C-alpha positions in Angstrom: 31.4 -8.7 27.6 28.2 -10.7 26.8 27.9 -11.6 23.2 25.4 -14.4 23.7 23.0 -12.7 21.2 25.7 -13.2 18.4 26.0 -17.0 18.8 25.9 -19.0 15.6 25.1 -22.7 14.9 26.7 -24.0 11.7 25.8 -27.5 10.5 27.3 -29.7 7.8 26.4 -33.4 7.2 27.4 -36.2 4.9 31.2 -35.8 5.2 34.0 -36.1 7.8 35.8 -33.2 6.1 33.2 -30.5 6.0 33.1 -27.1 4.3 30.7 -24.7 6.0 28.9 -22.5 3.6 27.1 -20.4 6.2 29.2 -17.8 7.9 29.0 -16.1 11.2 28.4 -12.3 11.2 28.7 -9.6 13.7 25.8 -7.0 13.3 26.8 -3.3 13.3 25.4 -2.8 16.8 27.4 -5.6 18.3 30.2 -4.3 20.7 33.1 -6.2 19.1 36.7 -5.0 19.6 40.1 -6.5 19.1 40.1 -8.0 22.6 36.8 -9.8 22.0 37.3 -13.6 22.3 35.3 -16.1 20.3 34.9 -19.7 21.1 34.3 -22.5 18.6 32.8 -25.8 19.8 32.5 -28.8 17.4 30.0 -31.6 17.9 29.4 -34.8 16.0 25.7 -35.4 15.2 24.7 -39.0 15.9 21.0 -38.8 14.9 19.8 -35.8 13.0 16.1 -36.5 13.7 16.6 -37.0 17.5 19.1 -34.1 17.6 21.6 -36.2 19.6 25.2 -35.3 19.4 28.5 -35.7 21.2 31.2 -33.1 22.0 34.3 -33.4 19.9 36.5 -30.4 20.8 36.7 -26.7 21.1 39.1 -23.8 20.6 39.0 -20.0 21.2 40.7 -17.0 19.6 40.5 -13.2 19.7 39.5 -10.9 16.9 43.0 -9.5 17.0 44.4 -13.0 16.3 42.3 -13.2 13.1 43.1 -9.6 11.9 46.9 -9.9 12.3 47.3 -12.5 9.5 47.8 -11.0 6.1 45.9 -13.8 4.4 43.0 -13.2 6.8 42.9 -16.9 7.8 43.5 -18.5 11.1 44.1 -22.2 11.8 43.0 -23.5 15.1 43.5 -26.8 16.8 40.5 -28.4 18.4 41.1 -29.7 21.9 39.1 -32.1 24.0 37.2 -30.9 27.1 40.0 -31.9 29.4 42.6 -30.3 27.1 44.4 -33.7 26.9 44.4 -34.2 23.1 44.0 -32.6 19.7 41.1 -34.0 17.7 41.2 -31.9 14.6 41.8 -28.5 12.9 39.5 -25.7 11.9 40.5 -23.0 9.4 38.7 -19.6 9.7 38.5 -17.0 6.9 37.8 -13.4 7.5 35.9 -11.7 4.7 34.4 -8.2 4.3 31.4 -7.6 2.1 32.3 -5.8 -1.1 36.1 -6.4 -0.8 36.6 -9.8 -2.3 39.6 -9.7 -4.6 40.7 -12.2 -7.2 43.6 -13.4 -5.1 41.4 -14.0 -2.1 38.9 -16.0 -4.1 41.5 -18.2 -5.7 43.1 -18.9 -2.3 39.8 -19.9 -0.9 39.2 -22.2 -3.8 42.6 -23.9 -3.5 42.3 -24.6 0.3 38.6 -25.2 0.9 38.5 -28.0 3.5 37.3 -27.5 7.0 36.8 -23.8 6.6 34.5 -21.5 8.5 33.7 -18.0 7.3 33.7 -15.0 9.7 32.3 -11.9 8.2 33.2 -8.5 9.6 31.0 -5.4 9.2 31.9 -1.9 10.1 30.2 -0.7 13.3 29.5 2.7 11.8 27.5 2.8 8.6 28.0 5.7 6.1 25.3 7.8 4.6 25.4 5.9 1.4 25.5 2.4 3.0 22.5 0.7 1.5 22.3 -1.7 4.5 23.2 0.1 7.7 23.4 3.8 7.0 21.7 6.4 9.2 18.8 6.7 6.7 18.1 3.0 6.8 18.5 2.7 10.5 15.8 5.4 11.0 13.1 3.2 9.6 14.4 -0.4 9.7 15.4 -1.8 13.1 16.7 -5.0 14.7 18.4 -6.4 11.6 19.4 -10.1 11.6 22.2 -11.0 9.2 23.3 -14.4 7.8 26.3 -14.8 5.4 27.0 -17.6 3.0 29.6 -18.4 0.4 28.7 -20.5 -2.7 30.8 -21.8 -5.6 30.2 -20.4 -9.1 30.4 -22.4 -12.4 34.0 -21.2 -12.9 35.0 -22.6 -9.5 35.2 -19.2 -7.9 33.4 -18.2 -4.7 30.6 -15.6 -4.3 29.7 -14.1 -0.9 26.0 -13.8 -0.2 24.6 -11.7 2.7 21.0 -11.9 3.9 19.6 -9.2 6.1 16.1 -9.3 7.6 14.9 -6.2 9.5 11.8 -5.0 11.2 10.1 -1.8 10.0 8.9 1.0 12.3 6.1 1.7 9.9 4.3 -1.4 11.1 3.0 0.7 13.9 3.7 4.2 12.7 1.4 4.1 9.7 -1.6 2.5 11.5 -1.4 5.1 14.2 -1.3 8.0 11.7 -4.2 6.5 9.7 -6.4 6.0 12.8 -5.8 9.6 13.7 -6.8 10.6 10.2 -9.9 8.4 10.4 -10.9 10.1 13.6 -10.2 13.6 12.2 -12.2 12.8 9.0 -15.2 11.4 10.8 -15.2 14.3 13.2 -15.2 16.7 10.3 -18.0 14.8 8.7 -20.1 15.2 11.8 -19.5 18.9 11.7 -20.4 19.1 8.0 -23.7 17.3 8.7 -24.5 19.8 11.4 -23.6 22.6 9.0 -26.3 21.5 6.5 -28.6 23.8 8.4 -32.2 23.2 9.3 -33.8 20.1 7.8 -37.3 18.7 7.9 -38.1 16.4 10.9 -37.6 13.3 8.8 -34.2 14.3 7.5 -33.2 15.7 10.9 -33.9 12.4 12.6 -31.8 10.5 9.9 -29.0 13.0 10.4 -29.0 12.4 14.1 -28.8 8.6 13.5 -25.9 9.0 11.1 -24.0 11.2 13.6 -24.5 8.6 16.4 -22.9 6.0 14.1 -19.9 8.2 13.4 -19.6 8.8 17.2 -19.5 5.1 17.7 -16.7 4.6 15.1 -14.7 7.5 16.6 -15.0 6.1 20.1 -13.7 2.7 19.0 -10.9 4.2 17.0 -9.8 6.4 19.9 -9.7 3.4 22.2 -7.6 1.5 19.6 -5.2 4.4 19.2 -4.8 4.7 22.9 -3.8 1.0 23.2 -1.4 1.3 20.3 0.3 4.3 21.9 1.0 2.1 24.9 2.6 -0.7 22.8 6.2 -1.5 23.6 8.4 -4.2 22.2 9.3 -5.4 18.7 8.3 -3.3 15.7 6.1 -6.0 14.2 2.9 -8.0 15.0 3.6 -11.7 15.4 1.1 -14.1 13.8 -0.1 -15.3 17.3 -1.5 -11.8 17.8 -3.4 -11.5 14.5 -6.8 -11.9 16.2 -6.2 -9.2 18.8 -8.7 -6.4 18.4 -6.4 -3.4 19.3 -3.8 -4.7 16.8 -6.1 -5.2 13.9 -4.7 -2.2 12.0 -1.1 -3.5 12.2 0.2 -5.8 9.5 1.3 -9.3 10.4 5.0 -10.1 10.4 6.1 -7.1 8.3 9.8 -7.5 7.5 12.2 -6.5 4.8 14.6 -9.0 3.3 17.7 -7.9 1.4 20.1 -10.3 -0.4 23.5 -8.7 -1.2 25.8 -10.6 -3.6 29.5 -10.0 -3.9 31.2 -11.7 -6.8 34.8 -11.3 -8.1 35.3 -8.5 -10.6 31.7 -7.4 -10.3 29.9 -4.7 -8.4 27.6 -5.8 -5.6 24.0 -6.6 -6.4 21.0 -6.1 -4.2 17.7 -8.0 -4.3 14.9 -6.7 -2.0 11.6 -8.2 -1.0 9.0 -7.3 1.7 7.4 -10.1 3.5 4.0 -9.5 5.2 1.0 -11.5 6.2 -2.0 -11.1 3.8 -3.9 -7.8 4.7 -7.1 -9.1 6.2 -9.4 -8.5 9.1 -8.8 -11.5 11.3 -10.5 -9.9 14.3 -13.9 -9.8 12.4 -13.4 -13.3 10.9 -14.3 -14.8 7.6 -17.4 -16.7 8.3 -19.4 -14.6 5.9 -16.5 -14.1 3.4 -14.2 -11.2 2.8 -14.5 -7.6 1.6 -15.1 -8.4 -2.0 -18.1 -10.6 -1.3 -19.4 -8.5 1.5 -19.3 -5.2 -0.5 -21.1 -6.8 -3.4 -23.9 -8.1 -1.1 -24.0 -4.8 0.7 -24.6 -2.8 -2.5 -27.4 -5.0 -3.5 -29.1 -4.6 -0.1 -28.5 -0.9 0.1 -31.2 -0.2 -2.5 -33.9 -1.7 -0.3 -32.6 0.2 2.7 -32.7 3.4 0.8 -36.3 2.8 -0.1 -37.2 2.0 3.5 -35.6 5.3 4.7 -37.1 7.2 1.8 -33.7 8.2 0.5 -32.4 8.5 -3.0 -30.2 5.5 -3.9 -26.9 6.6 -5.4 -24.7 3.9 -7.0 -21.1 3.5 -5.8 -19.7 5.5 -8.7 -21.9 8.5 -7.9 -21.0 8.4 -4.2 -17.4 8.1 -5.1 -17.8 11.1 -7.4 -19.4 13.0 -4.6 -16.4 12.4 -2.4 -14.1 13.4 -5.2 -16.0 16.7 -5.7 -15.8 17.3 -2.0 -12.1 16.7 -1.9 -11.4 18.8 -5.0 -13.4 21.8 -3.7 -11.7 21.5 -0.3 -8.3 21.6 -2.0 -8.9 24.2 -4.6 -10.8 26.9 -2.6 -7.9 27.7 -0.3 -5.4 27.4 -3.1 -7.4 29.9 -5.3 -7.6 32.2 -2.3 -3.8 32.0 -1.8 -3.1 32.6 -5.5 -5.4 35.6 -5.5 -3.4 37.1 -2.6 -0.2 36.4 -4.4 -1.5 38.2 -7.4 -2.0 41.3 -5.4 1.5 41.1 -4.2 2.9 40.3 -7.6 1.5 43.5 -9.1 4.4 45.4 -7.5 6.9 43.0 -9.0 7.9 42.3 -12.6 5.4 41.7 -15.4 6.7 38.1 -15.8 6.0 37.3 -12.1 2.5 38.8 -12.4 1.8 36.7 -15.5 3.0 33.5 -13.9 0.7 33.9 -10.9 -2.2 34.9 -13.1 -1.6 31.7 -15.2 -1.7 29.5 -12.1 -4.8 31.3 -10.8 -6.5 30.8 -14.1 -5.6 27.0 -14.2 -6.9 26.3 -10.7 -10.1 28.3 -11.2 -10.7 26.5 -14.4 -10.4 23.1 -12.5 -12.7 24.5 -9.8 -15.4 25.5 -12.3 -15.1 22.2 -14.2 -15.7 20.2 -11.0 -18.8 22.3 -10.2 -20.3 21.7 -13.7 -21.0 18.1 -12.6 -24.7 17.3 -13.0 -24.6 15.5 -9.6 -24.0 18.8 -7.8 -27.0 20.4 -9.5 -29.3 17.5 -8.7 -28.1 17.3 -5.1 -28.8 21.1 -4.6 -32.4 20.5 -5.8 -32.8 17.5 -3.4 -31.3 19.5 -0.5 -33.8 22.3 -1.2 -36.6 19.8 -1.1 -35.4 18.6 2.3 -35.8 22.0 3.9 -38.7 22.5 6.4 -42.0 23.5 4.9 -41.1 22.6 1.4 -44.1 21.9 -0.8 -43.8 21.1 -4.5 -45.8 23.0 -7.1 -47.7 19.8 -8.0 -48.6 19.3 -4.4 -49.8 22.9 -3.9 -51.8 23.1 -7.1 -53.6 19.7 -6.7 -53.5 18.8 -3.0 -56.7 16.6 -3.3 -55.6 14.5 -6.2 -52.7 12.3 -5.1 -53.5 9.8 -7.8 -53.1 12.3 -10.6 -49.4 11.7 -10.9 -50.0 8.0 -11.4 -52.2 8.7 -14.3 -49.5 10.8 -16.0 -46.1 9.2 -16.4 -44.6 12.5 -17.4 -44.9 13.9 -13.8 -43.3 11.0 -12.1 -40.4 13.2 -11.0 -42.6 15.6 -9.2 -44.4 12.8 -7.3 -41.0 11.8 -5.8 -40.4 15.3 -4.5 -42.6 14.7 -1.5 -40.6 11.7 -0.5 -37.7 13.9 0.4 -39.7 15.9 3.0 -42.2 13.9 5.0 -43.7 16.4 7.4 -42.9 15.2 10.9 -42.7 11.5 10.3 -40.4 8.9 8.7 -43.1 7.1 6.9 -45.1 8.4 4.0 -48.6 9.7 4.8 -50.1 8.7 1.4 -49.8 5.4 -0.3 -49.0 6.9 -3.6 -45.7 8.4 -2.3 -44.0 5.1 -1.2 -42.5 4.2 -4.6 -38.8 3.4 -4.6 -36.6 6.5 -5.3 -33.6 6.2 -7.7 -30.9 8.6 -8.6 -32.5 9.1 -12.0 -35.7 10.4 -10.3 -34.1 13.2 -8.2 -36.8 15.9 -7.5 -37.1 18.7 -10.0 -39.9 21.2 -9.0 -40.7 24.2 -11.0 -40.8 26.6 -8.0 -37.0 26.2 -7.7 -35.0 28.0 -10.4 -33.1 25.1 -11.9 -30.8 27.5 -13.9 -29.7 29.3 -10.8 -26.8 27.0 -10.1 -25.6 27.3 -13.7 -25.5 31.1 -13.2 -23.8 30.7 -9.8 -20.8 28.6 -11.0 -20.6 30.6 -14.2 -20.1 33.8 -12.1 -16.8 32.4 -11.0 -15.6 32.3 -14.5 -16.9 35.9 -15.1 -15.1 37.1 -12.0 -11.9 35.5 -13.3 -12.4 37.4 -16.6 -12.6 40.6 -14.6 -9.3 39.8 -13.0 -7.6 39.0 -16.3 -9.0 42.2 -17.9 -7.8 44.3 -15.0 -4.3 42.8 -15.1 -4.2 43.5 -18.9 -5.1 47.2 -18.3 -2.5 47.5 -15.5 0.2 46.2 -17.8 -0.9 48.6 -20.6 -0.8 51.5 -18.2 2.7 50.5 -17.0 3.9 50.3 -20.6 2.3 53.7 -21.3 0.2 52.1 -24.1 -2.7 54.3 -24.9 -4.4 51.7 -27.1 -7.8 50.4 -26.0 -8.3 46.9 -24.8 -9.0 44.7 -27.9 -11.7 42.7 -26.2 -15.1 44.5 -26.4 -17.0 41.3 -25.9 -15.2 40.7 -22.6 -15.9 44.3 -21.5 -19.5 43.8 -22.2 -19.6 40.6 -20.1 -17.8 42.4 -17.2 -20.2 45.4 -17.4 -23.3 43.1 -17.4 -21.9 41.1 -14.5 -20.9 44.0 -12.3 -22.9 47.1 -13.1 -22.4 48.5 -9.7 -18.6 48.2 -9.9 -17.4 50.3 -12.9 -13.8 49.6 -13.8 -12.9 53.2 -14.2 -14.2 54.4 -10.9 -11.0 53.8 -8.9 -7.3 53.6 -9.4 -5.9 50.7 -11.4 -4.2 48.9 -8.5 -7.2 49.5 -6.2 -9.4 48.3 -9.0 -7.4 45.0 -9.1 -7.9 44.5 -5.3 -11.7 45.0 -5.8 -12.0 42.3 -8.5 -9.7 39.9 -6.7 -11.8 40.2 -3.6 -14.9 39.7 -5.6 -13.4 36.5 -7.1 -12.5 35.2 -3.6 -16.0 35.9 -2.3 -17.6 34.3 -5.3 -15.4 31.2 -5.0 -16.1 30.9 -1.3 -19.9 31.2 -1.7 -20.0 28.7 -4.6 -17.7 26.2 -2.7 -20.0 26.3 0.3 -23.1 25.5 -1.7 -21.4 22.7 -3.6 -20.0 21.3 -0.3 -23.4 21.2 1.3 -25.0 19.5 -1.8 -22.5 16.6 -1.9 -22.6 16.3 1.9 -26.3 15.8 1.5 -25.6 13.0 -1.0 -23.3 11.3 1.5 -25.9 11.8 4.2 -28.4 9.9 2.1 -25.9 7.1 1.5 -25.1 6.8 5.2 -28.8 6.9 6.2 -29.6 4.2 3.7 -26.9 2.0 5.1 -27.6 -0.8 7.6 -25.5 -1.7 10.6 -23.5 -3.9 8.2 -22.3 -0.7 6.5 -20.6 0.4 9.7 -18.8 -2.9 10.1 -17.7 -2.9 6.4 -16.2 0.6 6.8 -14.2 -0.5 9.8 -13.2 -3.7 8.0 -12.0 -1.8 5.0 -10.1 0.7 7.2 -8.4 -2.2 8.9 -7.3 -3.9 5.7 -6.2 -0.7 4.0 -4.1 0.2 7.0 -2.2 -3.1 6.8 -1.8 -2.8 3.1 -0.5 0.9 3.3 2.0 0.0 6.0 3.5 -2.7 3.7 3.5 -0.4 0.7 5.1 2.5 2.6 7.8 0.1 3.8 8.5 -1.2 0.3 8.6 2.3 -1.2 11.0 3.7 1.4 13.3 0.7 1.0 13.2 1.0 -2.8 13.8 4.7 -2.7 16.8 4.4 -0.3 18.3 1.8 -2.6 17.9 3.9 -5.7 19.0 7.4 -4.5 22.1 7.2 -6.7 20.4 5.6 -9.7 19.4 8.4 -12.1 17.4 6.1 -14.4 15.3 4.9 -11.5 14.7 8.5 -10.3 13.6 9.5 -13.8 11.2 6.6 -14.0 9.9 7.4 -10.5 8.7 10.9 -11.4 7.7 10.1 -15.0 5.5 7.1 -14.6 5.8 5.9 -11.0 6.6 2.4 -9.8 4.8 -0.9 -9.9 4.3 -2.7 -6.6 3.8 -6.5 -7.2 2.1 -8.4 -4.4 2.7 -12.1 -4.6 0.1 -14.1 -2.6 0.2 -17.8 -1.8 -3.3 -18.0 -0.2 -5.5 -20.9 -1.1 -9.0 -20.6 -2.4 -10.3 -22.8 0.3 -12.1 -22.3 3.6 -11.3 -19.1 5.5 -8.4 -18.2 3.2 -11.0 -17.3 0.5 -12.1 -14.5 2.8 -8.5 -13.4 3.4 -7.9 -13.3 -0.3 -11.1 -11.2 -0.8 -10.0 -8.8 1.9 -6.5 -8.6 0.3 -7.9 -7.9 -3.2 -9.9 -4.9 -2.0 -7.0 -3.6 0.3 -4.5 -3.8 -2.6 -6.9 -2.2 -5.0 -7.5 0.7 -2.5 -3.8 1.5 -2.7 -4.5 3.2 -6.0 -5.7 6.2 -3.9 -2.2 6.7 -2.5 0.5 9.0 -3.8 4.0 9.7 -2.4 6.0 12.9 -2.1 9.6 13.3 -1.3 10.4 16.2 1.1 13.5 17.6 2.8 13.9 16.5 6.5 14.2 19.2 9.1 17.2 17.3 10.6 19.0 14.0 10.3 17.5 12.6 13.5 15.5 9.4 13.2 12.3 11.2 14.2 12.6 13.7 11.4 13.2 10.9 8.8 9.9 9.1 9.6 7.3 9.1 6.7 4.1 11.0 7.5 0.6 10.6 6.0 -2.1 13.2 5.2 -5.4 13.2 3.4 -8.8 11.6 3.6 -10.2 8.1 2.8 -10.6 9.0 -0.9 -7.0 10.1 -1.3 -3.9 9.9 0.9 -0.4 11.3 0.5 2.7 9.7 2.1 5.6 12.2 2.5 9.0 10.6 2.7 11.6 12.9 4.2 15.3 12.7 3.1 18.4 14.4 4.7 19.5 17.6 3.1 22.5 16.2 1.2 20.4 13.3 -0.3 17.5 15.6 -1.1 19.7 18.1 -3.0 20.9 15.4 -5.4 17.3 14.5 -6.6 15.9 15.7 -9.9 14.0 19.0 -9.9 10.7 17.2 -10.3 11.1 15.3 -7.1 12.5 18.3 -5.1 9.5 20.3 -6.2 7.2 17.8 -4.5 5.6 16.2 -7.6 3.1 13.5 -6.6 4.5 10.0 -7.3 2.3 7.1 -8.3 2.7 3.5 -7.2 0.6 1.0 -9.2 -0.2 -2.0 -7.1 -0.9 -5.4 -8.7 -1.8 -8.7 -7.1 -1.1 -12.2 -8.3 -2.2 -15.2 -6.3 -1.5 -18.9 -6.7 -2.5 -21.3 -3.9 0.2 -23.9 -3.2 -0.8 -25.9 -0.1 -2.9 -29.0 0.4 -6.0 -26.9 0.8 -5.5 -25.5 -2.7 -5.4 -29.1 -4.0 -8.8 -29.7 -2.5 -10.1 -26.4 -4.0 -8.9 -27.3 -7.4 -10.3 -30.8 -7.3 -13.6 -30.2 -5.5 -14.0 -26.4 -5.1 -13.9 -23.2 -7.0 -10.8 -21.2 -8.1 -12.6 -18.6 -10.1 -11.6 -15.9 -7.6 -7.9 -16.6 -8.2 -8.4 -16.7 -12.0 -10.3 -13.3 -12.0 -7.7 -11.6 -9.8 -4.8 -12.8 -12.0 -6.5 -11.8 -15.2 -7.5 -8.4 -13.9 -4.0 -7.5 -12.5 -2.3 -8.8 -15.6 -4.2 -6.2 -17.7 -3.1 -3.5 -15.2 0.5 -4.6 -15.4 0.4 -4.7 -19.2 -1.0 -1.1 -19.2 1.8 0.1 -16.9 4.4 -1.5 -19.2 3.0 0.3 -22.2 3.1 3.6 -20.3 6.7 2.9 -19.2 8.0 2.1 -22.7 6.4 5.2 -24.1 7.8 7.5 -21.5 11.1 6.1 -20.2 14.0 4.9 -22.3 15.2 1.3 -21.8 18.5 2.6 -20.4 16.7 3.6 -17.2 15.8 0.0 -16.5 18.2 -2.4 -14.7 20.3 -4.9 -16.6 20.1 -8.6 -16.0 22.3 -11.5 -17.2 19.3 -13.3 -18.7 18.4 -11.3 -21.8 14.7 -12.2 -22.1 12.8 -9.2 -23.2 10.1 -7.8 -20.8 7.5 -7.9 -23.6 8.2 -11.6 -24.1 7.9 -12.2 -20.4 4.6 -10.4 -20.4 3.3 -12.5 -23.3 4.2 -15.7 -21.5 2.6 -14.4 -18.3 -0.6 -13.6 -20.2 -0.7 -17.1 -21.6 -0.2 -18.7 -18.2 -2.9 -16.5 -16.7 -5.6 -17.9 -19.0 -4.2 -21.5 -19.0 -6.0 -24.0 -16.8 -3.2 -25.6 -14.8 -3.1 -26.7 -11.2 -0.8 -24.7 -8.9 0.7 -22.8 -11.8 3.5 -21.2 -9.9 5.0 -20.0 -13.2 2.6 -17.1 -12.9 4.4 -16.0 -9.7 7.9 -16.5 -11.2 7.1 -14.5 -14.3 5.3 -11.7 -12.4 8.3 -11.4 -9.9 10.8 -11.4 -12.8 8.9 -8.7 -14.7 8.6 -6.6 -11.5 12.4 -6.6 -10.9 13.1 -5.8 -14.5 10.8 -2.7 -14.3 12.4 -1.4 -11.1 9.4 -2.4 -9.1 8.7 -3.3 -5.4 8.3 -6.9 -4.5 6.0 -8.3 -1.8 5.4 -11.9 -0.8 2.5 -12.9 1.4 0.7 -15.9 2.8 -1.6 -16.2 5.8 1.1 -15.2 8.4 4.2 -14.6 6.2 6.0 -17.6 7.7 6.0 -21.1 6.1 4.9 -20.5 2.5 6.5 -17.1 2.4 9.9 -18.2 3.6 9.9 -21.1 1.0 9.0 -18.7 -1.8 11.7 -16.1 -0.8 14.5 -18.6 -0.4 13.7 -20.3 -3.7 13.6 -17.0 -5.5 17.0 -16.0 -4.0 18.7 -19.2 -5.1 17.1 -18.9 -8.5 18.6 -15.4 -8.8 22.0 -16.7 -7.7 21.8 -19.4 -10.4 20.5 -17.1 -13.2 22.3 -13.9 -12.5 25.5 -14.9 -10.7 26.3 -18.3 -12.2 25.8 -20.4 -9.1 27.2 -23.9 -9.6 24.3 -26.3 -10.2 25.7 -28.7 -7.7 25.3 -25.9 -5.0 21.7 -25.1 -5.8 20.2 -27.5 -3.3 23.0 -26.9 -0.8 22.3 -23.2 -1.0 18.6 -23.8 -0.4 19.5 -26.0 2.6 21.8 -23.2 4.0 19.2 -20.5 3.7 16.5 -22.7 5.2 18.6 -24.4 7.9 17.8 -21.9 10.6 14.1 -22.2 9.8 14.1 -26.0 9.6 15.9 -26.3 12.9 12.9 -24.6 14.5 10.4 -27.0 12.8 8.5 -24.0 11.4 8.7 -24.5 7.6 8.1 -27.1 5.0 10.0 -28.6 2.1 9.6 -27.8 -1.5 9.2 -31.0 -3.5 11.3 -29.9 -6.4 13.3 -26.6 -5.8 14.1 -26.2 -9.5 10.6 -26.8 -10.7 8.8 -24.8 -8.0 6.3 -27.5 -7.0 5.3 -27.1 -3.4 3.9 -29.4 -0.7 3.6 -28.6 2.9 5.2 -31.5 4.8 3.1 -31.8 8.0 2.2 -34.9 9.9 -0.6 -36.8 8.2 -1.9 -37.8 11.6 -3.5 -34.4 12.1 -6.4 -35.4 9.9 -7.2 -38.5 11.8 -9.4 -37.9 14.9 -9.6 -40.4 17.8 -11.7 -43.3 16.5 -13.2 -43.9 20.0 -15.0 -40.5 19.6 -16.2 -41.3 16.1 -17.7 -44.6 17.1 -20.3 -42.8 19.1 -22.2 -42.2 15.9 -22.1 -44.2 12.7 -22.7 -41.0 10.7 -19.6 -39.4 12.2 -17.6 -42.5 11.3 -18.7 -42.3 7.7 -17.8 -38.6 7.5 -14.4 -39.3 9.0 -13.6 -42.0 6.5 -14.6 -39.8 3.6 -12.6 -36.8 4.8 -9.5 -38.9 5.5 -9.7 -40.4 2.0 -10.0 -36.9 0.5 -6.9 -35.6 2.4 -4.9 -38.7 1.5 -5.7 -38.3 -2.1 -4.8 -34.7 -2.0 -1.6 -35.3 -0.2 -0.2 -38.1 -2.4 -1.5 -36.9 -5.8 
């Protein structure tokens, strides 16, 4: 049996009588049985830097040998290679997570020399196993486990288990999102075609916009095809971050769980998601990131709108147009379905009829409220002006006086009407019509009835009144009540609205069918007109966009995909861990969760662009809601989260097995949308940040931290007003959350270099509020691993009484595997949190022979070398 994948390398220095704190662990999928034999080889390290060692001795044993002893310890003699002599003794201890008893701990403490720890895990996880149950294994794959034992302040021993796993959502979420992008853009093309006949000017602009959407769709289809072919690990390594077809996939997305088992205490779990900063590496950062590019794009879009003779709509109005389009698309089929339910409910009880009518009334009221927006009315007027052959009243009455409008400021709006419909050309025929068009000068011409739209959307409310009145009459007839309806005003409204449909002409139930059908038709007609109006707004926005707008949309899609994959991973992990926590579930449906992203990017060079990308990507996560559903089966495929929606609003559905779903509160089982509030805190910690703080600009970092502190503070107020403190987790350190927030607020506004206290406080507040923790740097390797291991050791010290003499040793154990690979750096002071990346200084010194070619290059080299040396040794 080949168990080479389960080999361990334990290391201990500074003593000839070592105690190994890092244990060996068999993962659940490892085929271990009682006959499995394990070999121990001991080496003496001569030179730690040169990695030279000499073989001392070895021994082997079977799993059955270890299990047969009651004290779960096995003493082995180390023999030389030729088996001629005994060179020492090794004592192995077998421990199982969650089963440390007082006696076992005392025994380990009394006989602690030359011990190794072998941790045994069950090969079959249970449903409620928070680490390796079927639910966890459906989303998290290829787990890697490390086990340690550390001494507490009372000379007892705690058992610590680290498990890092890949997440299938690294590729699943991007593939679903790309498919939704393609579907949305395809629908947008069809919506543009459904606008009907437009003037030649607008028709040419429409064709140009459709060709842009076709280009995006083609690129996204190619990317999706390549992703479908992907095989291998469930994460994107940092060496692939620049590959075009992997741009939607997050970098190094992993979950890290630390499980702590202490005597006389229940096990504790601490989760964190590590991921590379969501950023578009394939497009690069030469011109900055999303935040900078979007700001520049909005300022340039005004001039592009003027050049294309379009109305410029600010970002808030275009966002409102998308929101109206989404609301109308959602509510119209819902109102139609409720109307049909009302017809069926008339044969049921009065209570059922009233419940359906109440729901219909609420949804129709939301529908009417959305249509009352002034943007819809203005867009309808602009669309009317874009039809072929449109001529404003001012143009028809005074065709030979184009300068008249200039002499009367009061008719400026009418002069802009012609700009929306240039007959047959894309440039104005008269000099007086080339003035820039703004959203406050949307055309209003007197030949078009401006009050028509008010009457149209109001007719929906009147049709609903007809339905309500008819239901009232039906209930009165069923109750044999001969009293007249006490609502003469409503009857007058109904009569004036539908003179050709008298309420007494047909039977009561048939009469209800007539008014319900009238409501459905009215809602459908109004929805279609509103939809076309806001689509015309979006057409003008797209037409006024330059080629940069297309790249920005793709960049934003890319960054959002990476951010959503990380958020979905964290939400699923947090949900699985809290399925049995009633307080957490109550908080989840009452106020939602906070997702705290900890960023270690510097505000220097290209990492500024990464941070700008990340800021926009994390902010866009506000558009995401979650729903918990019941899985069709317990197979892994059925337990995969799914995504639906459009760019303005997405919903992630997380399925749970039947038995787990039935234990949830009613609000969660009914599919209530769940909010996750993302916040981002950044503190640069490497040498580049030192340069930025001394010679550059850190205002971006300061603005991000201040803005997100205000968001976090607002969530805390909502949490305390809604959820009792008993729902929040308990910690050994009794510092109040409000006090932590006040301290965080002070640190955010304090001018202090590399103020990592911001990150510590934000992470502590997040854990105390049942939040989701994320840690990121450029590639989620060096800086991220340093941050995670330091946080874990700090938690062991603060929450589990880790002996202070073991703090540095615990850090060394957790980082030993990484340090052996030469991938990570050292923290200067683990207790203080000061960081310095320990890389060879020679990387800054270029060959002098090349620099001597030019005296200017030599001077530049000397200055740069001096700057780096000052930054390194400051």
